[in-house]
C-alpha positions in Angstrom: -37.4 -31.2 -46.5 -36.2 -31.7 -42.9 -36.2 -28.5 -40.8 -32.9 -27.7 -39.2 -33.4 -25.4 -36.2 -30.9 -22.6 -35.7 -28.2 -23.5 -33.1 -28.5 -20.0 -31.6 -32.2 -20.5 -31.1 -31.6 -23.9 -29.4 -29.0 -22.2 -27.1 -31.4 -19.5 -26.3 -34.2 -22.0 -25.5 -32.0 -24.0 -23.2 -30.8 -20.8 -21.5 -34.4 -19.7 -21.0 -35.5 -23.2 -19.8 -33.0 -24.4 -17.2 -35.3 -27.2 -16.2 -35.2 -28.9 -19.6 -32.6 -31.5 -18.6 -34.3 -32.2 -15.3 -37.4 -33.1 -17.3 -35.4 -35.1 -19.9 -32.6 -36.4 -17.7 -32.1 -39.4 -20.0 -30.6 -37.1 -22.6 -27.6 -36.4 -20.3 -26.3 -39.9 -21.0 -27.4 -40.1 -24.6 -25.9 -36.8 -25.9 -22.4 -37.5 -27.0 -19.6 -34.9 -27.4 -16.0 -35.0 -28.5 -13.6 -34.3 -25.6 -10.8 -31.9 -26.6 -8.7 -33.4 -23.7 -9.1 -37.2 -24.3 -9.9 -37.0 -28.0 -12.8 -39.4 -27.6 -16.6 -39.2 -27.5 -18.0 -38.6 -24.0 -21.4 -38.0 -22.6 -22.7 -34.5 -21.8 -22.3 -35.3 -18.1 -18.6 -36.2 -18.6 -18.0 -33.2 -20.7 -19.5 -31.0 -18.0 -17.2 -32.6 -15.5 -14.2 -31.8 -17.7 -15.3 -28.2 -18.0 -15.7 -28.0 -14.2 -12.3 -29.6 -13.6 -10.7 -27.0 -15.9 -12.4 -24.2 -14.1 -11.4 -25.5 -10.7 -7.8 -25.9 -11.9 -7.8 -22.3 -13.2 -9.1 -21.1 -9.9 -6.5 -23.1 -7.9 -3.7 -21.6 -10.0 -5.1 -18.1 -9.5 -5.4 -18.7 -5.8 -1.8 -20.0 -5.6 -0.7 -16.8 -7.5 -2.6 -14.6 -5.1 -1.0 -16.4 -2.1 2.4 -15.9 -3.6 1.8 -12.2 -4.2 0.5 -11.9 -0.6 3.6 -13.6 0.8 5.9 -11.4 -1.2 4.0 -8.3 0.0 4.3 -9.5 3.6 8.0 -10.0 3.1 8.4 -6.5 1.7 6.4 -5.0 4.5 8.6 -6.7 7.1 11.8 -5.6 5.4 10.5 -2.0 5.1 9.6 -2.0 8.8 13.1 -3.2 9.7 14.7 -0.6 7.5 12.6 2.2 9.0 13.5 1.0 12.5 17.2 1.2 11.6 16.7 4.9 10.7 15.0 5.6 14.0 17.8 3.9 15.9 20.5 6.1 14.2 22.5 7.7 17.1 22.9 11.1 15.5 22.3 13.0 12.3 25.6 12.3 10.7 25.1 8.5 11.2 21.7 8.6 9.5 23.0 8.4 5.9 25.1 5.4 6.8 22.2 3.7 8.5 20.0 4.4 5.5 22.4 3.0 3.0 23.5 0.0 5.1 19.9 -0.9 5.7 19.1 -1.0 2.0 22.1 -3.1 1.2 21.7 -5.6 4.0 17.9 -5.8 4.4 16.9 -5.5 0.7 20.1 -7.1 -0.7 20.9 -4.1 -3.0 24.6 -4.5 -3.9 25.4 -0.8 -4.3 23.7 2.2 -2.6 24.8 5.8 -2.3 23.3 9.3 -2.1 24.0 12.9 -2.5 22.4 15.8 -0.7 22.7 19.5 -1.5 21.8 22.4 0.7 23.0 20.8 3.9 23.8 22.6 7.1 27.3 24.0 7.4 28.2 21.3 10.0 27.7 18.6 7.3 29.2 20.5 4.4 32.4 18.4 4.4 30.8 15.0 4.6 30.8 12.4 1.8 27.1 12.7 1.1 27.4 16.5 0.6 30.1 16.1 -2.2 29.7 18.3 -5.3 26.9 17.5 -7.7 26.8 19.1 -11.1 24.0 21.5 -12.1 22.9 19.1 -14.8 22.5 16.2 -12.3 20.5 18.4 -10.0 18.2 19.5 -12.9 17.7 15.9 -13.9 16.9 14.9 -10.3 14.4 17.7 -9.9 12.7 16.7 -13.1 12.0 13.2 -11.8 8.4 12.8 -10.7 8.9 9.1 -9.9 12.0 6.9 -9.4 14.0 6.3 -12.6 14.8 2.7 -13.3 16.9 1.5 -16.2 20.3 0.7 -17.7 23.4 2.5 -16.5 24.0 4.8 -19.5 27.1 6.5 -17.9 24.9 8.6 -15.5 26.8 10.9 -13.3 25.2 9.3 -10.3 26.8 6.0 -11.2 30.2 7.5 -10.5 29.2 8.1 -6.9 29.5 4.4 -6.1 32.8 3.0 -4.7 35.5 2.7 -7.3 35.4 -0.6 -9.1 31.7 -1.1 -8.5 30.0 -3.0 -11.4 26.7 -1.3 -12.1 24.7 -2.5 -15.1 21.3 -1.2 -13.9 20.2 1.4 -11.4 17.3 3.1 -9.7 17.5 6.9 -8.9 15.2 8.2 -6.3 14.7 11.9 -5.9 14.6 13.1 -2.3 12.0 15.8 -1.3 10.4 17.2 1.8 7.0 17.1 0.1 5.5 16.0 -3.2 5.4 19.6 -4.6 8.9 20.6 -3.3 12.1 20.7 -5.2 14.5 17.8 -4.8 17.3 18.3 -2.3 19.1 15.0 -3.0 19.3 11.8 -4.9 19.3 8.2 -3.5 20.9 5.8 -6.0 20.6 2.0 -6.0 22.8 0.0 -8.3 23.1 -3.7 -9.4 25.6 -5.7 -11.6 22.5 -7.4 -13.0 21.0 -5.7 -16.0 17.5 -7.0 -15.2 17.4 -5.8 -11.5 16.1 -2.3 -12.4 14.2 -2.0 -15.6 12.0 0.8 -17.1 8.9 -1.4 -17.0 9.1 -2.4 -13.3 6.7 -1.0 -10.8 8.0 1.9 -8.7 5.4 2.2 -6.0 7.6 0.6 -3.4 10.7 2.6 -4.5 8.5 5.8 -4.1 7.8 4.8 -0.5 11.5 4.3 0.1 12.2 7.8 -1.4 9.5 9.4 0.7 10.7 7.9 3.9 14.4 8.6 3.2 13.5 12.2 2.2 11.6 12.7 5.5 14.4 11.2 7.6 17.2 13.3 5.9 15.6 16.7 6.2 17.3 17.0 9.6 20.6 17.5 7.6 19.3 20.5 5.6 19.8 24.2 6.3 
């Protein structure tokens, strides 16, 4: 009876003896394998080349993806810098909310942006951004530990946009003076596209916008 060695034992032997094919180089041309790509029989050397080409292609695709992500991050960083600069250039406190909103609309191409602030100083009590906000909306805002992104399910904040604005999805960013502080306002971003703001999207960058906006707008508080 012919002895059939265990394939795992052969694999272990070749793994433990990497010089085997150097000592028996003629086997590289003799051993034939079926190529899953070409559907034909190829030598071990050719099959190794196919495997290497596949690995190189996968690495190239991964590199292209990393370069794309890097470029997107660079673009976002540049836009964030421009937006922050616009806040610093605001001539006075009452102009700040306008600069903040206009910057988000023009620099980040967000179709609809608005905000509400409660607890403002008396001199700002009659401004548009200090308009009445219901107790329920304030409780909802204060309960947000991160920006809310999702469909517009008739949220009160959606009614703060200009009349006639088509808002299918929105992002609601609580404004605070610090991470542990109660919210003093809500920044709202809206889009006519249902897929612009979704529950599964990352909110790290929106959190940075909320933190920066919150720090800038504290000058309007009592």
